[in-house]
C-alpha positions as CSV (number, residue, x, y, z in Angstrom):
1,M,6.2,-10.6,7.2
2,I,4.1,-9.3,4.3
3,Q,5.9,-7.2,1.7
4,L,4.5,-4.7,-0.8
5,G,3.2,-6.6,-3.8
6,D,2.5,-9.9,-1.9
7,K,-0.9,-11.5,-2.1
8,A,-2.1,-12.1,1.5
9,R,-5.2,-13.4,3.3
10,D,-6.7,-12.3,6.6
11,T,-7.0,-15.3,8.8
12,I,-10.1,-14.0,10.6
13,T,-12.3,-12.8,7.7
14,G,-10.8,-14.6,4.8
15,F,-10.4,-11.3,2.8
16,T,-7.7,-11.7,0.2
17,G,-5.8,-9.0,-1.7
18,I,-2.5,-7.5,-2.8
19,C,-0.5,-5.6,-0.2
20,V,-0.5,-2.0,-1.5
21,A,0.5,-0.1,1.7
22,K,2.1,-0.7,5.0
23,T,2.1,1.5,8.1
24,E,4.1,1.3,11.3
25,W,2.8,3.0,14.4
26,L,4.7,4.6,17.2
27,H,4.0,1.8,19.7
28,G,4.9,-1.1,17.4
29,C,1.6,-1.8,15.6
30,S,2.2,-2.7,12.0
31,R,-0.8,-2.5,9.6
32,V,-1.2,-3.7,6.0
33,T,-3.7,-2.5,3.4
34,L,-4.9,-5.1,1.0
35,Q,-6.5,-4.3,-2.4
36,P,-8.6,-7.1,-4.0
37,D,-7.1,-8.2,-7.3
38,K,-10.4,-8.8,-9.1
39,I,-13.1,-6.3,-10.3
40,E,-16.7,-7.0,-9.0
41,K,-19.3,-8.4,-11.4
42,D,-20.9,-4.9,-11.8
43,G,-17.5,-3.5,-12.9
44,K,-16.8,-1.6,-9.7
45,I,-13.4,-1.7,-8.1
46,P,-13.7,-3.2,-4.7
47,E,-12.5,-1.2,-1.7
48,S,-9.2,-1.9,0.0
49,H,-9.1,-2.9,3.7
50,T,-6.4,-2.5,6.4
51,F,-5.5,-5.3,8.9
52,D,-3.0,-5.9,11.7
53,E,0.0,-7.6,10.1
54,P,0.1,-10.5,12.5
55,Q,-3.3,-11.7,11.5
56,L,-2.3,-12.0,7.8
57,E,-0.8,-15.0,6.0
58,P,1.0,-14.8,2.7
59,V,-0.8,-16.5,-0.2
60,K,1.7,-15.7,-3.0
61,P,4.9,-13.7,-2.4
62,K,5.7,-11.0,-5.0
63,F,2.4,-11.6,-6.7
64,F,2.6,-8.0,-8.2
65,K,5.9,-6.3,-9.0
66,R,6.4,-2.7,-8.0
67,G,6.2,-0.2,-10.7
68,R,8.3,2.9,-11.4
69,T,10.1,4.3,-8.4
70,D,11.0,7.7,-10.0
71,T,7.6,9.3,-9.5
72,G,8.7,11.6,-6.8
73,G,11.5,12.7,-4.6
74,P,13.8,15.7,-4.3
75,R,13.3,18.4,-6.8
76,P,15.3,21.6,-7.4
77,E,14.1,24.5,-5.3
78,P,12.0,27.0,-7.2
79,E,13.7,30.3,-7.7
80,V,12.2,33.2,-5.6
81,H,12.0,36.5,-7.3
82,K,14.3,39.0,-5.6
83,D,11.4,41.4,-5.0
84,T,9.3,38.8,-3.2
85,P,9.1,39.6,0.5
86,R,10.3,36.9,2.9
């Protein structure tokens, strides 16, 4: 099973990249988005691609460590002015 931050390779196309996203679908399909870890020669950032998880093989587990986790989440409710209609 590929985890976020793992480097993986698609066994069909040979595309290699870092797992930056995972999605699970209602009927059991699990998809993984890989982002290449190298910039192209012209300086452009290559596009990421999404694959069915079963066709991927891990290249290097935990190749990239996850960053901060406090970038979102519950926030205090904003106060509503008492004269605002509801």
